[in-house]
ROFILUM-554887 format. One record per residue (C-alpha): residue in three letters; chain; y, x, z. Coordinates in Angstrom, 1 decimal, m for minus. Each point is the difference from the previous one (the first is absolute). Example, Ala and Ser with C-alpha at 12.3 -4.5 7.8 and 13.67 -1.06 7.14 Angstrom:
! residues 2
<aa = ALA; ch = A; y = m4.5; x = 12.3; z = 7.8>
<aa = SER; ch = A; y = 3.4; x = 1.4; z = m0.7>
! end
This chain:
! residues 341
<aa = MET; ch = A; y = 62.5; x = m19.7; z = 2.6>
<aa = SER; ch = A; y = m0.1; x = m0.6; z = 4.2>
<aa = LYS; ch = A; y = m0.3; x = 2.7; z = 2.0>
<aa = LEU; ch = A; y = m2.6; x = 1.2; z = 2.1>
<aa = LYS; ch = A; y = 0.2; x = m0.8; z = 3.7>
<aa = PHE; ch = A; y = m0.8; x = 3.1; z = 2.3>
<aa = ALA; ch = A; y = m0.3; x = 0.6; z = 3.4>
<aa = ILE; ch = A; y = m0.2; x = 3.0; z = 2.2>
<aa = VAL; ch = A; y = m2.4; x = 0.7; z = 3.0>
<aa = GLY; ch = A; y = 1.2; x = 2.9; z = 1.7>
<aa = ALA; ch = A; y = 3.9; x = 0.9; z = 0.5>
<aa = GLY; ch = A; y = 0.0; x = 3.8; z = 0.4>
<aa = VAL; ch = A; y = 1.1; x = 2.9; z = m2.2>
<aa = TRP; ch = A; y = m2.7; x = m0.8; z = m2.9>
<aa = GLY; ch = A; y = 0.5; x = m3.7; z = 0.6>
<aa = GLU; ch = A; y = 4.0; x = 0.8; z = m1.0>
<aa = THR; ch = A; y = m1.4; x = 1.9; z = m3.1>
<aa = HIS; ch = A; y = m1.6; x = m3.3; z = m1.3>
<aa = ALA; ch = A; y = 2.9; x = m1.7; z = 0.7>
<aa = TYR; ch = A; y = 2.2; x = 2.1; z = m2.0>
<aa = LEU; ch = A; y = m2.6; x = m0.1; z = m2.7>
<aa = TYR; ch = A; y = m0.3; x = m3.8; z = m0.3>
<aa = LYS; ch = A; y = 3.5; x = m0.3; z = 0.0>
<aa = GLU; ch = A; y = 0.2; x = 1.9; z = m3.2>
<aa = HIS; ch = A; y = m2.6; x = m1.9; z = m1.7>
<aa = PRO; ch = A; y = 1.3; x = m2.8; z = m2.2>
<aa = GLY; ch = A; y = m3.1; x = m1.8; z = 0.6>
<aa = VAL; ch = A; y = 0.0; x = m0.4; z = 3.9>
<aa = ASP; ch = A; y = 1.5; x = m1.8; z = 2.8>
<aa = VAL; ch = A; y = m0.5; x = 1.7; z = 3.7>
<aa = THR; ch = A; y = m0.5; x = m3.3; z = 1.8>
<aa = ALA; ch = A; y = m1.1; x = 1.1; z = 3.1>
<aa = VAL; ch = A; y = m0.2; x = 2.8; z = 2.7>
<aa = CYS; ch = A; y = m2.7; x = 0.2; z = 2.6>
<aa = ASP; ch = A; y = m0.6; x = 2.7; z = 3.1>
<aa = LEU; ch = A; y = m1.3; x = m0.4; z = 3.2>
<aa = ASN; ch = A; y = 3.5; x = 1.4; z = 0.8>
<aa = MET; ch = A; y = 2.2; x = m2.8; z = m0.4>
<aa = ALA; ch = A; y = 3.2; x = 2.1; z = 0.5>
<aa = ARG; ch = A; y = m1.1; x = 2.4; z = m3.1>
<aa = ALA; ch = A; y = m1.0; x = m3.0; z = m1.9>
<aa = ARG; ch = A; y = 3.3; x = m1.6; z = 0.2>
<aa = GLU; ch = A; y = 1.9; x = 3.2; z = m0.7>
<aa = LEU; ch = A; y = m2.0; x = 0.8; z = m3.4>
<aa = ALA; ch = A; y = 0.5; x = m3.6; z = m0.8>
<aa = ALA; ch = A; y = 3.7; x = 0.2; z = 0.5>
<aa = LYS; ch = A; y = 0.3; x = 3.5; z = m2.1>
<aa = PHE; ch = A; y = m1.7; x = m1.7; z = m3.2>
<aa = ASP; ch = A; y = 1.3; x = m3.7; z = 0.5>
<aa = VAL; ch = A; y = m3.3; x = m1.7; z = 0.5>
<aa = PRO; ch = A; y = m0.3; x = m3.1; z = 1.3>
<aa = HIS; ch = A; y = m2.9; x = m0.1; z = 2.3>
<aa = VAL; ch = A; y = m1.1; x = 1.6; z = 2.8>
<aa = PHE; ch = A; y = m3.1; x = 0.0; z = 2.2>
<aa = SER; ch = A; y = m2.0; x = 1.6; z = 3.0>
<aa = ASP; ch = A; y = m3.1; x = m1.5; z = m1.1>
<aa = HIS; ch = A; y = m1.6; x = 0.2; z = m3.6>
<aa = ASN; ch = A; y = m1.8; x = m3.0; z = 0.3>
<aa = GLU; ch = A; y = 2.7; x = m2.0; z = 0.7>
<aa = MET; ch = A; y = 1.5; x = 1.4; z = m2.9>
<aa = LEU; ch = A; y = m2.6; x = m0.6; z = m2.3>
<aa = ARG; ch = A; y = m0.1; x = m4.0; z = 1.2>
<aa = LYS; ch = A; y = 4.2; x = m0.4; z = m0.3>
<aa = VAL; ch = A; y = 0.9; x = 2.0; z = m3.1>
<aa = ASP; ch = A; y = m1.0; x = m0.3; z = m3.5>
<aa = LEU; ch = A; y = m1.1; x = 3.4; z = m1.1>
<aa = ASP; ch = A; y = m2.0; x = 1.3; z = m3.1>
<aa = ALA; ch = A; y = m0.7; x = 3.7; z = 1.6>
<aa = VAL; ch = A; y = 0.3; x = 1.9; z = 3.1>
<aa = ALA; ch = A; y = 0.4; x = 3.7; z = 0.5>
<aa = ILE; ch = A; y = m1.7; x = 1.0; z = 3.0>
<aa = VAL; ch = A; y = 1.5; x = 3.3; z = 1.5>
<aa = THR; ch = A; y = m0.9; x = 0.0; z = 3.3>
<aa = PRO; ch = A; y = m1.9; x = 3.2; z = 1.8>
<aa = ASP; ch = A; y = m3.5; x = 0.3; z = m1.7>
<aa = PHE; ch = A; y = m2.1; x = m1.4; z = 2.8>
<aa = ALA; ch = A; y = 2.1; x = m3.1; z = m0.2>
<aa = HIS; ch = A; y = m0.9; x = m1.1; z = m3.5>
<aa = GLY; ch = A; y = m3.5; x = m1.7; z = 0.5>
<aa = LYS; ch = A; y = 1.1; x = m3.3; z = 1.2>
<aa = ILE; ch = A; y = 3.5; x = m0.3; z = m1.4>
<aa = ALA; ch = A; y = m1.7; x = 0.8; z = m3.2>
<aa = VAL; ch = A; y = m2.9; x = m2.8; z = 0.2>
<aa = ASP; ch = A; y = 2.5; x = m2.9; z = 1.1>
<aa = CYS; ch = A; y = 2.4; x = 0.8; z = m2.6>
<aa = ALA; ch = A; y = m3.2; x = 0.0; z = m2.8>
<aa = ASN; ch = A; y = m1.1; x = m3.1; z = 1.5>
<aa = ALA; ch = A; y = 3.5; x = m1.5; z = m0.3>
<aa = GLY; ch = A; y = m0.4; x = 0.7; z = m3.9>
<aa = LYS; ch = A; y = 2.6; x = 2.8; z = 0.1>
<aa = HIS; ch = A; y = m0.2; x = 3.0; z = m2.1>
<aa = LEU; ch = A; y = 0.1; x = 3.1; z = 2.2>
<aa = LEU; ch = A; y = 1.3; x = 3.7; z = m0.5>
<aa = VAL; ch = A; y = m1.4; x = 1.8; z = 2.9>
<aa = GLU; ch = A; y = 1.1; x = 3.6; z = 1.1>
<aa = LYS; ch = A; y = m3.0; x = 2.6; z = 0.0>
<aa = PRO; ch = A; y = m2.1; x = m0.3; z = 1.4>
<aa = LEU; ch = A; y = m1.7; x = m3.5; z = m0.6>
<aa = ALA; ch = A; y = m1.5; x = m0.3; z = 3.3>
<aa = THR; ch = A; y = m1.3; x = 2.9; z = 2.7>
<aa = THR; ch = A; y = m3.1; x = m1.9; z = 1.1>
<aa = ARG; ch = A; y = m2.8; x = m1.2; z = m2.0>
<aa = GLU; ch = A; y = 0.2; x = m3.8; z = 0.7>
<aa = ASP; ch = A; y = 3.3; x = 0.2; z = m0.9>
<aa = VAL; ch = A; y = m0.6; x = 1.4; z = m3.2>
<aa = ASP; ch = A; y = m2.6; x = m2.7; z = m0.8>
<aa = ALA; ch = A; y = 2.0; x = m2.9; z = 1.4>
<aa = ILE; ch = A; y = 2.7; x = 1.0; z = m2.5>
<aa = VAL; ch = A; y = m1.9; x = 0.2; z = m2.8>
<aa = GLU; ch = A; y = m1.8; x = m3.4; z = 0.8>
<aa = ALA; ch = A; y = 3.2; x = m1.9; z = 0.7>
<aa = ALA; ch = A; y = 1.8; x = 1.6; z = m3.2>
<aa = GLU; ch = A; y = m3.2; x = m0.9; z = m2.4>
<aa = LYS; ch = A; y = m0.4; x = m3.5; z = 1.8>
<aa = ASN; ch = A; y = 3.6; x = m1.2; z = m0.5>
<aa = ASN; ch = A; y = 0.4; x = 1.6; z = m3.5>
<aa = VAL; ch = A; y = 3.1; x = 2.2; z = 1.4>
<aa = ARG; ch = A; y = 1.0; x = 3.5; z = m1.8>
<aa = VAL; ch = A; y = m0.1; x = 2.8; z = 2.7>
<aa = MET; ch = A; y = 1.5; x = 3.6; z = m0.9>
<aa = VAL; ch = A; y = 0.1; x = 3.0; z = 2.7>
<aa = ASP; ch = A; y = 3.1; x = 2.3; z = 0.0>
<aa = LEU; ch = A; y = m2.2; x = 3.2; z = m1.2>
<aa = HIS; ch = A; y = 2.7; x = 1.6; z = m1.7>
<aa = ASN; ch = A; y = m1.1; x = 3.1; z = m1.0>
<aa = ARG; ch = A; y = m1.2; x = m1.3; z = m3.1>
<aa = TRP; ch = A; y = 3.7; x = m0.4; z = m1.3>
<aa = SER; ch = A; y = 0.8; x = 3.8; z = 1.1>
<aa = PRO; ch = A; y = 1.2; x = 1.6; z = m3.5>
<aa = PRO; ch = A; y = m1.9; x = 3.0; z = 0.4>
<aa = PHE; ch = A; y = m3.4; x = m1.5; z = 1.2>
<aa = ALA; ch = A; y = 0.4; x = m2.7; z = m2.8>
<aa = VAL; ch = A; y = 0.3; x = 2.8; z = m2.5>
<aa = ALA; ch = A; y = m3.0; x = 1.6; z = 1.3>
<aa = LYS; ch = A; y = m2.0; x = m2.7; z = 0.0>
<aa = GLN; ch = A; y = 0.9; x = m0.9; z = m3.3>
<aa = ALA; ch = A; y = m1.6; x = 3.7; z = m1.5>
<aa = VAL; ch = A; y = m2.9; x = m1.1; z = 2.1>
<aa = ASP; ch = A; y = 0.0; x = m3.4; z = m1.8>
<aa = ASP; ch = A; y = 0.5; x = 1.6; z = m3.5>
<aa = GLY; ch = A; y = m2.8; x = 2.8; z = 0.6>
<aa = GLU; ch = A; y = 2.2; x = 3.2; z = 0.2>
<aa = LEU; ch = A; y = m1.9; x = 1.0; z = 3.1>
<aa = GLY; ch = A; y = m3.5; x = m1.5; z = m1.1>
<aa = ASP; ch = A; y = m1.9; x = m1.8; z = 2.6>
<aa = PRO; ch = A; y = 1.2; x = 0.4; z = 3.4>
<aa = VAL; ch = A; y = m1.8; x = 2.5; z = 2.2>
<aa = SER; ch = A; y = 1.9; x = 0.7; z = 3.6>
<aa = ALA; ch = A; y = 3.5; x = m0.4; z = 1.4>
<aa = TYR; ch = A; y = 2.0; x = 1.3; z = 3.1>
<aa = PHE; ch = A; y = 2.3; x = m2.4; z = 1.1>
<aa = ARG; ch = A; y = 2.5; x = 1.0; z = 3.3>
<aa = LEU; ch = A; y = 2.3; x = m2.7; z = 1.2>
<aa = ASN; ch = A; y = 1.5; x = 0.9; z = 3.2>
<aa = ASP; ch = A; y = 2.8; x = m0.9; z = 1.9>
<aa = ILE; ch = A; y = 2.6; x = 1.6; z = 2.7>
<aa = LYS; ch = A; y = m0.4; x = m0.6; z = 3.5>
<aa = TRP; ch = A; y = 3.4; x = m2.2; z = m0.1>
<aa = VAL; ch = A; y = m2.0; x = m2.6; z = m1.6>
<aa = ALA; ch = A; y = m2.1; x = m0.2; z = 2.8>
<aa = THR; ch = A; y = 2.0; x = 0.5; z = 2.8>
<aa = ASP; ch = A; y = 3.3; x = m1.8; z = m0.9>
<aa = MET; ch = A; y = m0.1; x = m1.9; z = m3.7>
<aa = LEU; ch = A; y = m3.0; x = m2.5; z = 1.4>
<aa = PRO; ch = A; y = 0.2; x = m1.3; z = 3.4>
<aa = TRP; ch = A; y = m3.7; x = m1.5; z = m0.5>
<aa = ALA; ch = A; y = m1.8; x = 3.8; z = m1.2>
<aa = ALA; ch = A; y = m1.9; x = m0.2; z = 2.9>
<aa = GLN; ch = A; y = m1.6; x = m3.2; z = m0.8>
<aa = SER; ch = A; y = m0.7; x = 1.0; z = m3.6>
<aa = SER; ch = A; y = m1.0; x = 3.3; z = m1.8>
<aa = ILE; ch = A; y = 1.0; x = 2.3; z = m2.6>
<aa = LEU; ch = A; y = m3.2; x = m1.2; z = m2.1>
<aa = TRP; ch = A; y = 1.7; x = m3.4; z = m0.2>
<aa = PHE; ch = A; y = 3.2; x = 1.5; z = m0.4>
<aa = LEU; ch = A; y = m0.6; x = 2.5; z = m2.6>
<aa = GLY; ch = A; y = m3.6; x = m0.1; z = m0.6>
<aa = SER; ch = A; y = 0.2; x = m3.5; z = m1.5>
<aa = HIS; ch = A; y = 2.2; x = 1.8; z = m3.0>
<aa = THR; ch = A; y = m2.5; x = 3.1; z = 0.1>
<aa = VAL; ch = A; y = m3.3; x = m2.1; z = m0.6>
<aa = ASP; ch = A; y = 1.4; x = m2.2; z = m2.2>
<aa = THR; ch = A; y = 1.9; x = 2.2; z = m2.3>
<aa = LEU; ch = A; y = m3.3; x = 1.8; z = m0.2>
<aa = ARG; ch = A; y = m2.4; x = m3.3; z = m0.7>
<aa = TRP; ch = A; y = 2.6; x = m0.5; z = m2.9>
<aa = PHE; ch = A; y = m0.2; x = 3.5; z = m1.4>
<aa = PHE; ch = A; y = m3.8; x = 0.1; z = 0.1>
<aa = SER; ch = A; y = m0.1; x = m3.8; z = m1.3>
<aa = ASP; ch = A; y = m3.0; x = 0.1; z = 2.5>
<aa = GLU; ch = A; y = m0.8; x = m1.1; z = 3.6>
<aa = VAL; ch = A; y = m0.5; x = 2.3; z = 3.1>
<aa = GLU; ch = A; y = m3.7; x = 0.2; z = 0.8>
<aa = THR; ch = A; y = m0.3; x = 2.2; z = 3.0>
<aa = VAL; ch = A; y = 2.8; x = 1.5; z = 2.3>
<aa = TYR; ch = A; y = 0.2; x = 3.2; z = 2.7>
<aa = SER; ch = A; y = 2.7; x = 0.3; z = 1.9>
<aa = VAL; ch = A; y = 1.1; x = 2.4; z = 2.9>
<aa = SER; ch = A; y = 3.3; x = m0.6; z = 2.3>
<aa = SER; ch = A; y = 2.2; x = 1.9; z = 2.5>
<aa = SER; ch = A; y = 2.1; x = m1.2; z = 2.5>
<aa = GLY; ch = A; y = 2.4; x = 1.2; z = 2.7>
<aa = VAL; ch = A; y = 3.4; x = 0.8; z = m1.7>
<aa = LEU; ch = A; y = 1.2; x = m3.5; z = 0.0>
<aa = LYS; ch = A; y = m1.5; x = m1.0; z = 3.3>
<aa = GLU; ch = A; y = 2.1; x = 2.8; z = 1.5>
<aa = LEU; ch = A; y = 2.8; x = m1.6; z = m1.3>
<aa = GLY; ch = A; y = m0.9; x = m3.2; z = 1.6>
<aa = VAL; ch = A; y = m1.8; x = m2.1; z = m3.1>
<aa = ASP; ch = A; y = m3.4; x = m0.5; z = 0.4>
<aa = THR; ch = A; y = m1.2; x = 0.4; z = m3.4>
<aa = VAL; ch = A; y = m2.2; x = 2.3; z = m2.0>
<aa = ASP; ch = A; y = 1.9; x = 3.1; z = m1.6>
<aa = VAL; ch = A; y = m2.1; x = 0.8; z = m3.1>
<aa = TYR; ch = A; y = m3.1; x = m1.4; z = m2.2>
<aa = GLN; ch = A; y = m1.6; x = 2.3; z = m2.3>
<aa = THR; ch = A; y = m2.5; x = m2.0; z = m2.2>
<aa = ILE; ch = A; y = m2.4; x = 0.2; z = m2.9>
<aa = LEU; ch = A; y = m0.6; x = m2.6; z = m2.3>
<aa = GLN; ch = A; y = m2.9; x = m0.5; z = m2.1>
<aa = PHE; ch = A; y = 0.2; x = m2.7; z = m3.1>
<aa = ARG; ch = A; y = m2.9; x = m1.9; z = m1.6>
<aa = ASN; ch = A; y = 0.2; x = 1.7; z = m3.1>
<aa = GLY; ch = A; y = m0.2; x = 3.6; z = 1.4>
<aa = GLY; ch = A; y = 3.7; x = 1.0; z = 0.5>
<aa = ILE; ch = A; y = 1.1; x = 1.6; z = 3.4>
<aa = ALA; ch = A; y = 3.6; x = 0.4; z = 1.6>
<aa = SER; ch = A; y = 1.0; x = 1.5; z = 2.9>
<aa = ILE; ch = A; y = 3.2; x = m1.7; z = 1.8>
<aa = GLU; ch = A; y = 2.5; x = 1.0; z = 2.8>
<aa = ASN; ch = A; y = 1.9; x = m2.7; z = 2.0>
<aa = GLY; ch = A; y = 2.2; x = 1.4; z = 3.0>
<aa = TRP; ch = A; y = 3.2; x = m0.7; z = 1.7>
<aa = ILE; ch = A; y = 0.6; x = 3.3; z = 1.5>
<aa = THR; ch = A; y = 1.8; x = 1.8; z = m2.6>
<aa = PRO; ch = A; y = 3.2; x = 1.5; z = 1.8>
<aa = ASN; ch = A; y = 3.4; x = m1.9; z = m0.3>
<aa = THR; ch = A; y = 1.7; x = 2.9; z = m1.6>
<aa = HIS; ch = A; y = m2.4; x = m0.5; z = m3.1>
<aa = PRO; ch = A; y = 2.5; x = m0.9; z = m3.0>
<aa = CYS; ch = A; y = m1.7; x = m3.4; z = m0.6>
<aa = VAL; ch = A; y = m1.1; x = m2.6; z = 2.1>
<aa = ASN; ch = A; y = m3.5; x = 0.2; z = m1.9>
<aa = ASP; ch = A; y = m2.3; x = 3.1; z = m0.8>
<aa = ILE; ch = A; y = m1.5; x = m1.2; z = m3.0>
<aa = LYS; ch = A; y = m2.7; x = 2.6; z = m2.3>
<aa = PHE; ch = A; y = m2.0; x = m1.7; z = m2.5>
<aa = ASN; ch = A; y = m2.6; x = 1.4; z = m2.6>
<aa = ILE; ch = A; y = m2.8; x = m1.3; z = m2.0>
<aa = THR; ch = A; y = m2.4; x = 1.7; z = m2.3>
<aa = GLY; ch = A; y = m2.2; x = m1.1; z = m2.7>
<aa = THR; ch = A; y = m2.5; x = 1.4; z = m2.6>
<aa = LYS; ch = A; y = 2.9; x = 0.8; z = m2.3>
<aa = GLY; ch = A; y = 3.1; x = 0.5; z = 1.8>
<aa = MET; ch = A; y = 1.8; x = 0.2; z = 3.5>
<aa = ILE; ch = A; y = 3.5; x = m1.6; z = 1.4>
<aa = ASN; ch = A; y = 1.8; x = 1.0; z = 3.1>
<aa = LEU; ch = A; y = 2.9; x = m1.8; z = 1.9>
<aa = ASP; ch = A; y = 2.4; x = 1.6; z = 2.5>
<aa = LEU; ch = A; y = 2.3; x = m2.7; z = 0.9>
<aa = SER; ch = A; y = 1.4; x = 1.3; z = 3.4>
<aa = ASN; ch = A; y = 1.2; x = 3.5; z = m1.1>
<aa = ASN; ch = A; y = 1.7; x = m0.8; z = m3.5>
<aa = GLN; ch = A; y = 3.3; x = 1.1; z = m0.4>
<aa = MET; ch = A; y = 1.6; x = m2.4; z = m2.3>
<aa = ILE; ch = A; y = 3.1; x = m0.6; z = 2.6>
<aa = GLU; ch = A; y = 0.5; x = 1.8; z = 2.9>
<aa = ARG; ch = A; y = 3.4; x = m0.9; z = 2.4>
<aa = PHE; ch = A; y = 1.5; x = 2.5; z = 2.2>
<aa = THR; ch = A; y = 2.7; x = m0.9; z = 2.9>
<aa = GLU; ch = A; y = 1.2; x = 1.8; z = 2.8>
<aa = ASP; ch = A; y = m2.4; x = m1.8; z = 1.9>
<aa = LYS; ch = A; y = m3.2; x = m0.2; z = m1.9>
<aa = SER; ch = A; y = m1.8; x = 0.5; z = m3.0>
<aa = ASP; ch = A; y = m2.2; x = m2.4; z = m1.9>
<aa = ARG; ch = A; y = m1.8; x = m1.4; z = m3.0>
<aa = PRO; ch = A; y = 1.5; x = m3.5; z = m0.6>
<aa = ASP; ch = A; y = m2.3; x = m2.3; z = m0.9>
<aa = VAL; ch = A; y = 0.0; x = m1.3; z = m3.6>
<aa = LEU; ch = A; y = m3.6; x = m1.2; z = m0.6>
<aa = VAL; ch = A; y = m1.3; x = m2.4; z = 2.8>
<aa = ARG; ch = A; y = 3.2; x = m2.0; z = 0.8>
<aa = HIS; ch = A; y = 3.6; x = 0.4; z = m0.3>
<aa = PHE; ch = A; y = 3.1; x = m1.9; z = m1.2>
<aa = ILE; ch = A; y = 1.8; x = 0.8; z = m3.3>
<aa = HIS; ch = A; y = 3.3; x = m1.9; z = m0.6>
<aa = GLY; ch = A; y = m0.8; x = m2.6; z = 2.6>
<aa = LYS; ch = A; y = m3.5; x = m1.0; z = m1.3>
<aa = ALA; ch = A; y = m3.0; x = 1.0; z = 1.8>
<aa = LYS; ch = A; y = m2.0; x = 2.7; z = m2.1>
<aa = GLY; ch = A; y = m3.6; x = 1.8; z = 0.5>
<aa = PHE; ch = A; y = m3.7; x = m0.5; z = m0.3>
<aa = ALA; ch = A; y = m0.2; x = m1.6; z = 3.5>
<aa = TYR; ch = A; y = 2.2; x = m2.7; z = m1.3>
<aa = GLU; ch = A; y = m1.5; x = m0.4; z = m3.2>
<aa = SER; ch = A; y = m3.0; x = m1.2; z = 1.4>
<aa = ILE; ch = A; y = 1.7; x = m3.1; z = 1.7>
<aa = ARG; ch = A; y = 1.4; x = m1.1; z = m3.4>
<aa = HIS; ch = A; y = m3.0; x = 0.5; z = m1.4>
<aa = PHE; ch = A; y = m1.6; x = m2.9; z = 2.2>
<aa = VAL; ch = A; y = 3.1; x = m2.3; z = m0.8>
<aa = ASP; ch = A; y = 0.1; x = 0.4; z = m3.7>
<aa = CYS; ch = A; y = m4.0; x = m0.5; z = m0.1>
<aa = LEU; ch = A; y = 0.4; x = m3.0; z = 1.9>
<aa = VAL; ch = A; y = 2.5; x = m1.2; z = m2.5>
<aa = THR; ch = A; y = m1.8; x = 0.8; z = m3.2>
<aa = GLY; ch = A; y = m3.7; x = m0.5; z = 1.5>
<aa = GLU; ch = A; y = m0.9; x = 3.9; z = m1.1>
<aa = GLU; ch = A; y = m2.7; x = 1.7; z = 2.4>
<aa = PHE; ch = A; y = 1.2; x = 1.9; z = 2.5>
<aa = LEU; ch = A; y = m0.4; x = 4.2; z = m0.4>
<aa = VAL; ch = A; y = m2.1; x = m0.2; z = 3.7>
<aa = SER; ch = A; y = m2.1; x = m2.9; z = 0.3>
<aa = ILE; ch = A; y = m1.0; x = m1.8; z = 3.5>
<aa = HIS; ch = A; y = m3.6; x = 2.0; z = m0.6>
<aa = ASP; ch = A; y = 1.8; x = 3.2; z = m0.4>
<aa = ALA; ch = A; y = 1.7; x = m0.4; z = 3.4>
<aa = ALA; ch = A; y = m3.2; x = m1.5; z = 1.7>
<aa = ASN; ch = A; y = m2.1; x = 2.9; z = m1.2>
<aa = THR; ch = A; y = 2.8; x = 2.7; z = 0.8>
<aa = SER; ch = A; y = m0.1; x = m2.0; z = 3.7>
<aa = LEU; ch = A; y = m3.6; x = 0.5; z = 0.1>
<aa = VAL; ch = A; y = m0.3; x = 3.9; z = m0.8>
<aa = ILE; ch = A; y = 2.5; x = 0.5; z = 2.6>
<aa = LEU; ch = A; y = m2.1; x = m1.7; z = 2.5>
<aa = ALA; ch = A; y = m2.9; x = 2.2; z = m1.2>
<aa = ILE; ch = A; y = 2.1; x = 3.1; z = 1.0>
<aa = PHE; ch = A; y = 1.1; x = m1.2; z = 3.5>
<aa = GLU; ch = A; y = m4.2; x = m0.2; z = 0.6>
<aa = SER; ch = A; y = m0.6; x = 3.1; z = m1.6>
<aa = ALA; ch = A; y = 2.5; x = 1.7; z = 2.1>
<aa = ALA; ch = A; y = m1.2; x = m1.5; z = 3.1>
<aa = THR; ch = A; y = m3.5; x = 0.5; z = m0.8>
<aa = GLY; ch = A; y = 0.3; x = 3.5; z = m1.5>
<aa = LYS; ch = A; y = m2.5; x = m1.3; z = m2.8>
<aa = PRO; ch = A; y = 0.5; x = m1.1; z = m3.7>
<aa = VAL; ch = A; y = 0.3; x = m3.5; z = m0.3>
<aa = ARG; ch = A; y = m0.9; x = m2.4; z = m3.0>
<aa = VAL; ch = A; y = 2.9; x = m2.5; z = m0.6>
<aa = LYS; ch = A; y = m1.0; x = m3.6; z = 0.6>
<aa = TYR; ch = A; y = 1.4; x = m2.3; z = m2.8>
! end
């Protein structure tokens, strides 16, 4: 069987992650790398023996035979690239979120449907083993009908101040809120009808990053379920994990709690630091990429090969972005906002 020819647009840290995984996969050849920073694109291409390097994605689409494109750019840059790739007939794996404006969301969905291309957004929390086990309990009826949920998904300050040079052009709602909203839509098997949100700013602005610190939001689902969510990136850098994750779902017959930032499954103490190494999200074992943030990318490739449906549909991703746009509006106006699908 011939291999699928992939391109990666965005040669940053997560673009390199995609390159590792595609190189490992027996069904993929990484054919091209594209980045506005040509030096960075060449560096990634050299590391993974990728033959073609570009700084313009449209030139890449014209000159290279491709089956699929991974879009691993900053979130605000997804729209035009995704539409151009879909119009060129390429299947797409887009890093979350699908897009950050209503216009871009609609344009991507329209282009994908018009050109009959498959699109998945990397909302990888659905592959997290604790969440997957909890979801199975919901699906099996062990908890009865879902009634309420609480989900705190926060980051330490370092993510906004150091990890993401474009944090001020984005939001914690796009960076982590995408996972939060998608996970809750998945657990409730329902769409969000109304949101009410408040926000707080100041901590990161004092550190030179002009972005909101934290959002607290209530989601009301169409079938009556409610959820409270928190997304912020001002957790102290001394927190033992980059993420601070707490989750609860309560149904008519039972409840599940997850505390994924304070588990003590593995602790490491040296003369310089103490930490809890990541053994769930992304790590390497015997030189191979492991963890649920990698499994979602593998899933995309596997489903292209087999023809199976993606666990995250393009409409899942689109509706998640539309919920977040409603949260922004609510936080700005101080009023509940109905989600406009």
